[in-house]
N, CA, C, O and the ligand as a Tripos MOL2 file, in Angstrom:
@<TRIPOS>MOLECULE
protein
  265   263    67     0     0
PROTEIN
NO_CHARGES

@<TRIPOS>ATOM
      1 N         -93.1630  -70.7100 -110.4640 N.3       1 MET1
      2 CA        -92.6910  -69.2360 -109.9660 C.3       1 MET1
      3 C         -93.8060  -68.3080 -110.2180 C.2       1 MET1
      4 O         -94.5100  -68.4930 -111.2100 O.2       1 MET1
      5 N         -94.0360  -67.3210 -109.4090 N.am      2 HIS2
      6 CA        -95.1260  -66.3700 -109.4700 C.3       2 HIS2
      7 C         -94.5110  -65.1000 -109.9470 C.2       2 HIS2
      8 O         -93.6860  -64.4350 -109.3210 O.2       2 HIS2
      9 N         -95.0800  -64.7950 -111.3090 N.am      3 MET3
     10 CA        -94.5470  -63.4750 -111.8190 C.3       3 MET3
     11 C         -95.6880  -62.8040 -112.4710 C.2       3 MET3
     12 O         -96.0410  -63.0870 -113.6160 O.2       3 MET3
     13 N         -96.2860  -61.8780 -111.7050 N.am      4 ASP4
     14 CA        -97.3100  -61.0090 -112.2440 C.3       4 ASP4
     15 C         -96.9670  -59.5510 -112.1410 C.2       4 ASP4
     16 O         -97.8060  -58.6610 -112.2750 O.2       4 ASP4
     17 N         -95.6540  -59.3410 -111.8880 N.am      5 GLY5
     18 CA        -95.1570  -57.9450 -112.0580 C.3       5 GLY5
     19 C         -95.8500  -56.9440 -111.2310 C.2       5 GLY5
     20 O         -95.9490  -55.7860 -111.6360 O.2       5 GLY5
     21 N         -96.3490  -57.3250 -110.0640 N.am      6 ASP6
     22 CA        -97.0780  -56.1060 -109.2960 C.3       6 ASP6
     23 C         -96.1690  -55.5850 -108.2860 C.2       6 ASP6
     24 O         -96.5800  -55.3470 -107.1500 O.2       6 ASP6
     25 N         -94.8150  -55.3690 -108.6700 N.am      7 ASP7
     26 CA        -93.9370  -54.6740 -107.7020 C.3       7 ASP7
     27 C         -94.0140  -53.1800 -107.8230 C.2       7 ASP7
     28 O         -93.0480  -52.5390 -107.4090 O.2       7 ASP7
     29 N         -95.0960  -52.5080 -108.3670 N.am      8 GLU8
     30 CA        -95.3910  -51.1880 -108.4350 C.3       8 GLU8
     31 C         -95.5950  -50.9160 -106.9200 C.2       8 GLU8
     32 O         -96.0270  -51.7100 -106.0850 O.2       8 GLU8
     33 N         -95.1630  -49.5250 -106.7210 N.am      9 GLU9
     34 CA        -95.4890  -49.1800 -105.1760 C.3       9 GLU9
     35 C         -96.9770  -48.9810 -104.9900 C.2       9 GLU9
     36 O         -97.6740  -48.3120 -105.7530 O.2       9 GLU9
     37 N         -97.4100  -49.6220 -103.9050 N.am     10 GLU10
     38 CA        -98.8040  -49.5430 -103.5590 C.3      10 GLU10
     39 C         -99.0960  -48.2760 -102.9490 C.2      10 GLU10
     40 O         -98.3980  -47.8700 -102.0200 O.2      10 GLU10
     41 N        -100.1210  -47.5830 -103.4160 N.am     11 GLN11
     42 CA       -100.5180  -46.3480 -102.9230 C.3      11 GLN11
     43 C        -101.9230  -46.5560 -102.3290 C.2      11 GLN11
     44 O        -102.6520  -47.3580 -102.9130 O.2      11 GLN11
     45 N        -102.3630  -45.9560 -101.2840 N.am     12 GLU12
     46 CA       -103.5210  -45.9060 -100.7280 C.3      12 GLU12
     47 C        -104.5780  -45.4430 -101.6160 C.2      12 GLU12
     48 O        -104.4440  -44.3030 -102.0600 O.2      12 GLU12
     49 N        -105.6970  -46.1750 -101.9870 N.am     13 PRO13
     50 CA       -106.6830  -45.6010 -103.1080 C.3      13 PRO13
     51 C        -107.2050  -44.2450 -102.5170 C.2      13 PRO13
     52 O        -107.6230  -44.0890 -101.3700 O.2      13 PRO13
     53 N        -107.1180  -43.3890 -103.3970 N.am     14 VAL14
     54 CA       -107.7760  -42.1390 -102.9600 C.3      14 VAL14
     55 C        -108.8670  -41.7290 -103.8280 C.2      14 VAL14
     56 O        -108.6290  -41.7490 -105.0360 O.2      14 VAL14
     57 N        -109.9260  -41.3900 -103.4720 N.am     15 LYS15
     58 CA       -111.0440  -41.3370 -104.3780 C.3      15 LYS15
     59 C        -111.4160  -39.8920 -104.7500 C.2      15 LYS15
     60 O        -111.2080  -38.9930 -103.9350 O.2      15 LYS15
     61 N        -111.8960  -39.6670 -105.8150 N.am     16 LEU16
     62 CA       -112.3010  -38.4490 -106.1740 C.3      16 LEU16
     63 C        -113.1540  -37.5930 -105.0170 C.2      16 LEU16
     64 O        -113.9140  -38.2350 -104.2920 O.2      16 LEU16
     65 N        -113.0560  -36.4370 -104.8750 N.am     17 GLY17
     66 CA       -113.8940  -35.7720 -103.7150 C.3      17 GLY17
     67 C        -113.3960  -36.0260 -102.4120 C.2      17 GLY17
     68 O        -114.0470  -35.6440 -101.4390 O.2      17 GLY17
     69 N        -112.2940  -36.6380 -102.2730 N.am     18 ALA18
     70 CA       -111.4780  -36.8950 -101.1480 C.3      18 ALA18
     71 C        -111.0780  -35.6010 -100.3840 C.2      18 ALA18
     72 O        -110.6400  -34.6630 -101.0510 O.2      18 ALA18
     73 N        -111.1900  -35.4850  -99.1060 N.am     19 THR19
     74 CA       -110.9460  -34.1970  -98.5710 C.3      19 THR19
     75 C        -109.4960  -34.3340  -97.8150 C.2      19 THR19
     76 O        -109.1590  -33.5240  -96.9520 O.2      19 THR19
     77 N        -108.7830  -35.2840  -98.1660 N.am     20 GLU20
     78 CA       -107.4550  -35.3950  -97.5830 C.3      20 GLU20
     79 C        -106.4680  -36.3660  -98.6520 C.2      20 GLU20
     80 O        -106.9770  -37.1990  -99.4020 O.2      20 GLU20
     81 N        -105.0120  -36.1140  -98.5860 N.am     21 PHE21
     82 CA       -104.3800  -37.1070  -99.3980 C.3      21 PHE21
     83 C        -103.2250  -37.4380  -98.5480 C.2      21 PHE21
     84 O        -102.9270  -36.7250  -97.5900 O.2      21 PHE21
     85 N        -102.5560  -38.5100  -98.8700 N.am     22 VAL22
     86 CA       -101.3760  -38.9140  -98.2570 C.3      22 VAL22
     87 C        -100.1820  -38.6220  -99.1320 C.2      22 VAL22
     88 O        -100.1090  -39.1650 -100.2350 O.2      22 VAL22
     89 N         -99.1960  -37.7590  -98.6870 N.am     23 CYS23
     90 CA        -98.0320  -37.4190  -99.6700 C.3      23 CYS23
     91 C         -97.3700  -38.7510 -100.0580 C.2      23 CYS23
     92 O         -97.1400  -39.6910  -99.2970 O.2      23 CYS23
     93 N         -97.0860  -38.6660 -101.4510 N.am     24 PRO24
     94 CA        -96.3790  -39.8490 -101.9600 C.3      24 PRO24
     95 C         -94.9120  -39.7240 -101.5910 C.2      24 PRO24
     96 O         -94.1850  -40.7150 -101.6480 O.2      24 PRO24
     97 N         -94.4640  -38.5630 -101.2240 N.am     25 GLY25
     98 CA        -93.0430  -38.3610 -100.9170 C.3      25 GLY25
     99 C         -92.6560  -38.6360  -99.5020 C.2      25 GLY25
    100 O         -91.5610  -39.1320  -99.2370 O.2      25 GLY25
    101 N         -93.6120  -38.2960  -98.5050 N.am     26 CYS26
    102 CA        -93.2190  -38.4910  -97.2600 C.3      26 CYS26
    103 C         -94.1890  -39.1290  -96.3520 C.2      26 CYS26
    104 O         -94.0460  -39.1740  -95.1300 O.2      26 CYS26
    105 N         -95.2930  -39.6720  -97.0800 N.am     27 ASN27
    106 CA        -96.3280  -40.3360  -96.5030 C.3      27 ASN27
    107 C         -97.0240  -39.4910  -95.3240 C.2      27 ASN27
    108 O         -97.6220  -40.0500  -94.4050 O.2      27 ASN27
    109 N         -96.9000  -38.1500  -95.4260 N.am     28 ALA28
    110 CA        -97.7280  -37.3140  -94.4530 C.3      28 ALA28
    111 C         -99.1550  -37.2640  -94.9270 C.2      28 ALA28
    112 O         -99.4680  -37.2980  -96.1170 O.2      28 ALA28
    113 N        -100.0440  -37.1760  -93.8720 N.am     29 TYR29
    114 CA       -101.3960  -36.9750  -94.0730 C.3      29 TYR29
    115 C        -101.8080  -35.6680  -94.2070 C.2      29 TYR29
    116 O        -101.5430  -34.9010  -93.2820 O.2      29 TYR29
    117 N        -102.4260  -35.2430  -95.2080 N.am     30 ASN30
    118 CA       -102.6980  -33.7090  -95.5450 C.3      30 ASN30
    119 C        -104.1130  -33.4270  -95.6870 C.2      30 ASN30
    120 O        -104.7090  -33.9390  -96.6350 O.2      30 ASN30
    121 N        -104.7140  -32.6970  -94.8870 N.am     31 PRO31
    122 CA       -106.1390  -32.2950  -95.1570 C.3      31 PRO31
    123 C        -106.2270  -31.3520  -96.4970 C.2      31 PRO31
    124 O        -105.2470  -30.7800  -96.9740 O.2      31 PRO31
    125 N        -107.4180  -31.2890  -96.9730 N.am     32 LEU32
    126 CA       -107.4710  -30.3360  -98.2650 C.3      32 LEU32
    127 C        -108.5390  -29.3710  -97.9020 C.2      32 LEU32
    128 O        -109.3790  -29.7010  -97.0640 O.2      32 LEU32
    129 N        -108.5730  -28.1550  -98.4920 N.am     33 ASP33
    130 CA       -109.5970  -27.1990  -98.2460 C.3      33 ASP33
    131 C        -110.7910  -27.5580  -99.1860 C.2      33 ASP33
    132 O        -111.9550  -27.3530  -98.8430 O.2      33 ASP33
    133 N        -110.4500  -28.0990 -100.3800 N.am     34 GLU34
    134 CA       -111.5460  -28.3790 -101.1280 C.3      34 GLU34
    135 C        -111.4820  -29.7810 -101.6940 C.2      34 GLU34
    136 O        -110.4030  -30.3390 -101.8940 O.2      34 GLU34
    137 N        -112.5980  -30.3160 -101.9370 N.am     35 PRO35
    138 CA       -112.4650  -31.8110 -102.4290 C.3      35 PRO35
    139 C        -111.6120  -32.0240 -103.6150 C.2      35 PRO35
    140 O        -111.5400  -31.1940 -104.5210 O.2      35 PRO35
    141 N        -111.0300  -33.0300 -103.6030 N.am     36 LEU36
    142 CA       -109.9190  -33.4110 -104.7450 C.3      36 LEU36
    143 C        -110.7550  -33.8020 -106.0610 C.2      36 LEU36
    144 O        -111.7330  -34.5480 -106.0990 O.2      36 LEU36
    145 N        -110.1300  -33.1080 -107.1580 N.am     37 LYS37
    146 CA       -110.6070  -33.3460 -108.3510 C.3      37 LYS37
    147 C        -109.5120  -33.5280 -109.5240 C.2      37 LYS37
    148 O        -108.3070  -33.4040 -109.3000 O.2      37 LYS37
    149 N        -109.9450  -33.7770 -110.5640 N.am     38 ASN38
    150 CA       -108.8930  -34.1390 -111.5570 C.3      38 ASN38
    151 C        -108.0770  -32.9520 -112.0070 C.2      38 ASN38
    152 O        -108.6350  -31.9000 -112.3190 O.2      38 ASN38
    153 N        -106.7430  -33.1040 -112.0480 N.am     39 GLY39
    154 CA       -106.0520  -31.9510 -112.4460 C.3      39 GLY39
    155 C        -105.6070  -31.0710 -111.2570 C.2      39 GLY39
    156 O        -104.7560  -30.2000 -111.4400 O.2      39 GLY39
    157 N        -106.1300  -31.2650 -110.1060 N.am     40 MET40
    158 CA       -105.9370  -30.2940 -109.1250 C.3      40 MET40
    159 C        -104.4270  -30.4750 -108.5730 C.2      40 MET40
    160 O        -103.8730  -31.5610 -108.4020 O.2      40 MET40
    161 N        -103.8930  -29.2510 -108.3370 N.am     41 GLU41
    162 CA       -102.6140  -29.3310 -107.4620 C.3      41 GLU41
    163 C        -102.7640  -29.2460 -106.1110 C.2      41 GLU41
    164 O        -103.5710  -28.4790 -105.5860 O.2      41 GLU41
    165 N        -101.9860  -30.0380 -105.4630 N.am     42 VAL42
    166 CA       -101.8570  -30.0930 -103.9310 C.3      42 VAL42
    167 C        -100.4980  -30.0990 -103.4950 C.2      42 VAL42
    168 O         -99.5440  -30.6250 -104.0680 O.2      42 VAL42
    169 N        -100.5070  -29.4260 -102.3640 N.am     43 GLN43
    170 CA        -99.0660  -29.3090 -101.8710 C.3      43 GLN43
    171 C         -98.9740  -29.9740 -100.3750 C.2      43 GLN43
    172 O         -99.9560  -29.8990  -99.6360 O.2      43 GLN43
    173 N         -97.9130  -30.5490  -99.9970 N.am     44 CYS44
    174 CA        -97.7740  -31.2280  -98.8410 C.3      44 CYS44
    175 C         -97.3580  -30.2830  -97.8300 C.2      44 CYS44
    176 O         -96.3870  -29.5490  -98.0130 O.2      44 CYS44
    177 N         -98.1150  -30.2650  -96.6690 N.am     45 ASN45
    178 CA        -97.6040  -29.2910  -95.6630 C.3      45 ASN45
    179 C         -96.3450  -29.5880  -94.9120 C.2      45 ASN45
    180 O         -95.8390  -28.7480  -94.1680 O.2      45 ASN45
    181 N         -95.8190  -30.8130  -95.1050 N.am     46 TYR46
    182 CA        -94.6440  -31.2720  -94.4340 C.3      46 TYR46
    183 C         -93.4570  -31.0500  -95.3580 C.2      46 TYR46
    184 O         -92.6580  -30.1570  -95.0780 O.2      46 TYR46
    185 N         -93.3050  -31.7220  -96.3290 N.am     47 CYS47
    186 CA        -92.0360  -31.6180  -97.2760 C.3      47 CYS47
    187 C         -92.1830  -30.4690  -98.3760 C.2      47 CYS47
    188 O         -91.2200  -30.1300  -99.0640 O.2      47 CYS47
    189 N         -93.4110  -29.9080  -98.4960 N.am     48 GLY48
    190 CA        -93.5070  -28.8520  -99.4030 C.3      48 GLY48
    191 C         -93.5610  -29.1840 -100.7860 C.2      48 GLY48
    192 O         -93.5890  -28.3010 -101.6430 O.2      48 GLY48
    193 N         -93.5790  -30.4900 -101.0830 N.am     49 ASN49
    194 CA        -93.6160  -30.8900 -102.6850 C.3      49 ASN49
    195 C         -95.0280  -30.4580 -103.0000 C.2      49 ASN49
    196 O         -95.9170  -30.3050 -102.1640 O.2      49 ASN49
    197 N         -95.1370  -30.2700 -104.3750 N.am     50 THR50
    198 CA        -96.4340  -30.1250 -104.9490 C.3      50 THR50
    199 C         -96.6550  -31.2910 -105.7720 C.2      50 THR50
    200 O         -95.6970  -31.8940 -106.2560 O.2      50 THR50
    201 N         -98.0880  -31.7230 -106.0030 N.am     51 TYR51
    202 CA        -98.3200  -32.8060 -106.7560 C.3      51 TYR51
    203 C         -99.5490  -32.4780 -107.5110 C.2      51 TYR51
    204 O        -100.3740  -31.7090 -107.0180 O.2      51 TYR51
    205 N         -99.7200  -32.9990 -108.6500 N.am     52 LYS52
    206 CA       -100.9490  -33.0870 -109.4880 C.3      52 LYS52
    207 C        -101.7380  -34.3470 -109.4140 C.2      52 LYS52
    208 O        -101.2470  -35.4430 -109.6860 O.2      52 LYS52
    209 N        -103.0270  -34.1610 -109.0240 N.am     53 ALA53
    210 CA       -103.9240  -35.3000 -109.0800 C.3      53 ALA53
    211 C        -104.3910  -35.6130 -110.5360 C.2      53 ALA53
    212 O        -104.7550  -34.7750 -111.3610 O.2      53 ALA53
    213 N        -104.3190  -36.9920 -110.7130 N.am     54 LYS54
    214 CA       -104.7460  -37.3150 -112.0020 C.3      54 LYS54
    215 C        -105.5960  -38.6020 -111.6820 C.2      54 LYS54
    216 O        -105.2270  -39.4470 -110.8660 O.2      54 LYS54
    217 N        -106.6860  -38.6670 -112.3520 N.am     55 ILE55
    218 CA       -107.5940  -39.7930 -112.2850 C.3      55 ILE55
    219 C        -107.3490  -40.7410 -113.2190 C.2      55 ILE55
    220 O        -107.3340  -40.5080 -114.4280 O.2      55 ILE55
    221 N        -107.1000  -42.1210 -112.5730 N.am     56 MET56
    222 CA       -106.7290  -43.2170 -113.4780 C.3      56 MET56
    223 C        -108.1370  -43.7850 -113.9760 C.2      56 MET56
    224 O        -109.2310  -43.3920 -113.5700 O.2      56 MET56
    225 N        -107.9130  -44.7820 -114.9320 N.am     57 GLU57
    226 CA       -109.2230  -45.3890 -115.3880 C.3      57 GLU57
    227 C        -109.8780  -46.2620 -114.2310 C.2      57 GLU57
    228 O        -111.0950  -46.4510 -114.2600 O.2      57 GLU57
    229 N        -109.1200  -46.7840 -113.2420 N.am     58 SER58
    230 CA       -109.6770  -47.4550 -112.3670 C.3      58 SER58
    231 C        -110.4470  -46.8300 -111.2420 C.2      58 SER58
    232 O        -111.0770  -47.4290 -110.3700 O.2      58 SER58
    233 N        -110.2620  -45.1780 -111.4350 N.am     59 GLY59
    234 CA       -110.9350  -44.4180 -110.5080 C.3      59 GLY59
    235 C        -110.0950  -44.0260 -109.5050 C.2      59 GLY59
    236 O        -110.4010  -43.1180 -108.7320 O.2      59 GLY59
    237 N        -109.0840  -44.6150 -109.4470 N.am     60 ARG60
    238 CA       -108.0240  -44.1690 -108.3590 C.3      60 ARG60
    239 C        -107.3340  -42.8350 -108.8540 C.2      60 ARG60
    240 O        -107.2330  -42.4450 -110.0180 O.2      60 ARG60
    241 N        -106.9160  -42.2740 -107.7870 N.am     61 ILE61
    242 CA       -106.1210  -40.9720 -108.1340 C.3      61 ILE61
    243 C        -104.5170  -41.0900 -107.9080 C.2      61 ILE61
    244 O        -103.9910  -41.5450 -106.8920 O.2      61 ILE61
    245 N        -103.9470  -40.6700 -108.8740 N.am     62 LYS62
    246 CA       -102.3260  -40.7840 -108.8710 C.3      62 LYS62
    247 C        -101.7110  -39.4570 -108.7260 C.2      62 LYS62
    248 O        -102.0890  -38.5100 -109.4160 O.2      62 LYS62
    249 N        -100.7550  -39.3540 -107.8300 N.am     63 PHE63
    250 CA       -100.1050  -38.0420 -107.6540 C.3      63 PHE63
    251 C         -98.9370  -38.0040 -108.3840 C.2      63 PHE63
    252 O         -98.1230  -38.9210 -108.2660 O.2      63 PHE63
    253 N         -98.7310  -37.0300 -109.1580 N.am     64 ARG64
    254 CA        -97.6460  -36.8190 -109.9910 C.3      64 ARG64
    255 C         -96.7900  -35.4810 -109.3570 C.2      64 ARG64
    256 O         -97.3660  -34.4410 -109.0350 O.2      64 ARG64
    257 N         -95.4900  -35.6640 -109.2480 N.am     65 GLU65
    258 CA        -94.7570  -34.5690 -108.6720 C.3      65 GLU65
    259 C         -94.7470  -33.4950 -109.8000 C.2      65 GLU65
    260 O         -94.5790  -33.8280 -110.9730 O.2      65 GLU65
    261 N         -94.9200  -32.2650 -109.4420 N.am     66 THR66
    262 CA        -94.9520  -31.1800 -110.4690 C.3      66 THR66
    263 C         -93.6240  -30.4170 -110.3130 C.2      66 THR66
    264 O         -93.3750  -29.4560 -111.0410 O.2      66 THR66
    265 ZN        -94.6060  -34.6290  -98.1870 Zn       67 ZN67
@<TRIPOS>BOND
     1     1     2 1
     2     2     3 1
     3     3     4 2
     4     3     5 am
     5     5     6 1
     6     6     7 1
     7     7     8 2
     8     7     9 am
     9     9    10 1
    10    10    11 1
    11    11    12 2
    12    11    13 am
    13    13    14 1
    14    14    15 1
    15    15    16 2
    16    15    17 am
    17    17    18 1
    18    18    19 1
    19    19    20 2
    20    19    21 am
    21    21    22 1
    22    22    23 1
    23    23    24 2
    24    23    25 am
    25    25    26 1
    26    26    27 1
    27    27    28 2
    28    27    29 am
    29    29    30 1
    30    30    31 1
    31    31    32 2
    32    31    33 am
    33    33    34 1
    34    34    35 1
    35    35    36 2
    36    35    37 am
    37    37    38 1
    38    38    39 1
    39    39    40 2
    40    39    41 am
    41    41    42 1
    42    42    43 1
    43    43    44 2
    44    43    45 am
    45    45    46 1
    46    46    47 1
    47    47    48 2
    48    47    49 am
    49    49    50 1
    50    50    51 1
    51    51    52 2
    52    51    53 am
    53    53    54 1
    54    54    55 1
    55    55    56 2
    56    55    57 am
    57    57    58 1
    58    58    59 1
    59    59    60 2
    60    59    61 am
    61    61    62 1
    62    62    63 1
    63    63    64 2
    64    63    65 am
    65    65    66 1
    66    66    67 1
    67    67    68 2
    68    67    69 am
    69    69    70 1
    70    70    71 1
    71    71    72 2
    72    71    73 am
    73    73    74 1
    74    74    75 1
    75    75    76 2
    76    75    77 am
    77    77    78 1
    78    78    79 1
    79    79    80 2
    80    79    81 am
    81    81    82 1
    82    82    83 1
    83    83    84 2
    84    83    85 am
    85    85    86 1
    86    86    87 1
    87    87    88 2
    88    87    89 am
    89    89    90 1
    90    90    91 1
    91    91    92 2
    92    91    93 am
    93    93    94 1
    94    94    95 1
    95    95    96 2
    96    95    97 am
    97    97    98 1
    98    98    99 1
    99    99   100 2
   100    99   101 am
   101   101   102 1
   102   102   103 1
   103   103   104 2
   104   103   105 am
   105   105   106 1
   106   106   107 1
   107   107   108 2
   108   107   109 am
   109   109   110 1
   110   110   111 1
   111   111   112 2
   112   111   113 am
   113   113   114 1
   114   114   115 1
   115   115   116 2
   116   115   117 am
   117   117   118 1
   118   118   119 1
   119   119   120 2
   120   119   121 am
   121   121   122 1
   122   122   123 1
   123   123   124 2
   124   123   125 am
   125   125   126 1
   126   126   127 1
   127   127   128 2
   128   127   129 am
   129   129   130 1
   130   130   131 1
   131   131   132 2
   132   131   133 am
   133   133   134 1
   134   134   135 1
   135   135   136 2
   136   135   137 am
   137   137   138 1
   138   138   139 1
   139   139   140 2
   140   139   141 am
   141   141   142 1
   142   142   143 1
   143   143   144 2
   144   143   145 am
   145   145   146 1
   146   146   147 1
   147   147   148 2
   148   147   149 am
   149   149   150 1
   150   150   151 1
   151   151   152 2
   152   151   153 am
   153   153   154 1
   154   154   155 1
   155   155   156 2
   156   155   157 am
   157   157   158 1
   158   158   159 1
   159   159   160 2
   160   159   161 am
   161   161   162 1
   162   162   163 1
   163   163   164 2
   164   163   165 am
   165   165   166 1
   166   166   167 1
   167   167   168 2
   168   167   169 am
   169   169   170 1
   170   170   171 1
   171   171   172 2
   172   171   173 am
   173   173   174 1
   174   174   175 1
   175   175   176 2
   176   175   177 am
   177   177   178 1
   178   178   179 1
   179   179   180 2
   180   179   181 am
   181   181   182 1
   182   182   183 1
   183   183   184 2
   184   183   185 am
   185   185   186 1
   186   186   187 1
   187   187   188 2
   188   187   189 am
   189   189   190 1
   190   190   191 1
   191   191   192 2
   192   191   193 am
   193   193   194 1
   194   194   195 1
   195   195   196 2
   196   195   197 am
   197   197   198 1
   198   198   199 1
   199   199   200 2
   200   199   201 am
   201   201   202 1
   202   202   203 1
   203   203   204 2
   204   203   205 am
   205   205   206 1
   206   206   207 1
   207   207   208 2
   208   207   209 am
   209   209   210 1
   210   210   211 1
   211   211   212 2
   212   211   213 am
   213   213   214 1
   214   214   215 1
   215   215   216 2
   216   215   217 am
   217   217   218 1
   218   218   219 1
   219   219   220 2
   220   219   221 am
   221   221   222 1
   222   222   223 1
   223   223   224 2
   224   223   225 am
   225   225   226 1
   226   226   227 1
   227   227   228 2
   228   227   229 am
   229   229   230 1
   230   230   231 1
   231   231   232 2
   232   231   233 am
   233   233   234 1
   234   234   235 1
   235   235   236 2
   236   235   237 am
   237   237   238 1
   238   238   239 1
   239   239   240 2
   240   239   241 am
   241   241   242 1
   242   242   243 1
   243   243   244 2
   244   243   245 am
   245   245   246 1
   246   246   247 1
   247   247   248 2
   248   247   249 am
   249   249   250 1
   250   250   251 1
   251   251   252 2
   252   251   253 am
   253   253   254 1
   254   254   255 1
   255   255   256 2
   256   255   257 am
   257   257   258 1
   258   258   259 1
   259   259   260 2
   260   259   261 am
   261   261   262 1
   262   262   263 1
   263   263   264 2
@<TRIPOS>SUBSTRUCTURE
     1 MET1         2 RESIDUE 1 A MET
     2 HIS2         6 RESIDUE 1 A HIS
     3 MET3        10 RESIDUE 1 A MET
     4 ASP4        14 RESIDUE 1 A ASP
     5 GLY5        18 RESIDUE 1 A GLY
     6 ASP6        22 RESIDUE 1 A ASP
     7 ASP7        26 RESIDUE 1 A ASP
     8 GLU8        30 RESIDUE 1 A GLU
     9 GLU9        34 RESIDUE 1 A GLU
    10 GLU10       38 RESIDUE 1 A GLU
    11 GLN11       42 RESIDUE 1 A GLN
    12 GLU12       46 RESIDUE 1 A GLU
    13 PRO13       50 RESIDUE 1 A PRO
    14 VAL14       54 RESIDUE 1 A VAL
    15 LYS15       58 RESIDUE 1 A LYS
    16 LEU16       62 RESIDUE 1 A LEU
    17 GLY17       66 RESIDUE 1 A GLY
    18 ALA18       70 RESIDUE 1 A ALA
    19 THR19       74 RESIDUE 1 A THR
    20 GLU20       78 RESIDUE 1 A GLU
    21 PHE21       82 RESIDUE 1 A PHE
    22 VAL22       86 RESIDUE 1 A VAL
    23 CYS23       90 RESIDUE 1 A CYS
    24 PRO24       94 RESIDUE 1 A PRO
    25 GLY25       98 RESIDUE 1 A GLY
    26 CYS26      102 RESIDUE 1 A CYS
    27 ASN27      106 RESIDUE 1 A ASN
    28 ALA28      110 RESIDUE 1 A ALA
    29 TYR29      114 RESIDUE 1 A TYR
    30 ASN30      118 RESIDUE 1 A ASN
    31 PRO31      122 RESIDUE 1 A PRO
    32 LEU32      126 RESIDUE 1 A LEU
    33 ASP33      130 RESIDUE 1 A ASP
    34 GLU34      134 RESIDUE 1 A GLU
    35 PRO35      138 RESIDUE 1 A PRO
    36 LEU36      142 RESIDUE 1 A LEU
    37 LYS37      146 RESIDUE 1 A LYS
    38 ASN38      150 RESIDUE 1 A ASN
    39 GLY39      154 RESIDUE 1 A GLY
    40 MET40      158 RESIDUE 1 A MET
    41 GLU41      162 RESIDUE 1 A GLU
    42 VAL42      166 RESIDUE 1 A VAL
    43 GLN43      170 RESIDUE 1 A GLN
    44 CYS44      174 RESIDUE 1 A CYS
    45 ASN45      178 RESIDUE 1 A ASN
    46 TYR46      182 RESIDUE 1 A TYR
    47 CYS47      186 RESIDUE 1 A CYS
    48 GLY48      190 RESIDUE 1 A GLY
    49 ASN49      194 RESIDUE 1 A ASN
    50 THR50      198 RESIDUE 1 A THR
    51 TYR51      202 RESIDUE 1 A TYR
    52 LYS52      206 RESIDUE 1 A LYS
    53 ALA53      210 RESIDUE 1 A ALA
    54 LYS54      214 RESIDUE 1 A LYS
    55 ILE55      218 RESIDUE 1 A ILE
    56 MET56      222 RESIDUE 1 A MET
    57 GLU57      226 RESIDUE 1 A GLU
    58 SER58      230 RESIDUE 1 A SER
    59 GLY59      234 RESIDUE 1 A GLY
    60 ARG60      238 RESIDUE 1 A ARG
    61 ILE61      242 RESIDUE 1 A ILE
    62 LYS62      246 RESIDUE 1 A LYS
    63 PHE63      250 RESIDUE 1 A PHE
    64 ARG64      254 RESIDUE 1 A ARG
    65 GLU65      258 RESIDUE 1 A GLU
    66 THR66      262 RESIDUE 1 A THR
    67 ZN67       265 GROUP 0 **** ****
């Protein structure tokens, strides 16, 4: 049996300095006015949710709802 516990939701890897992000809530593609950086707050143009970008050790960016 295969148990490696990777049932975490897969997110598109977003890199620092990206100029767009995909909303974790509604999967809408949103362009950004400025390159993404750690701690930056972004707002989805579609659902209106705001998220805070956090850089993970892997270099990926995780969005946390604010
Ligand atoms: Zn959204």
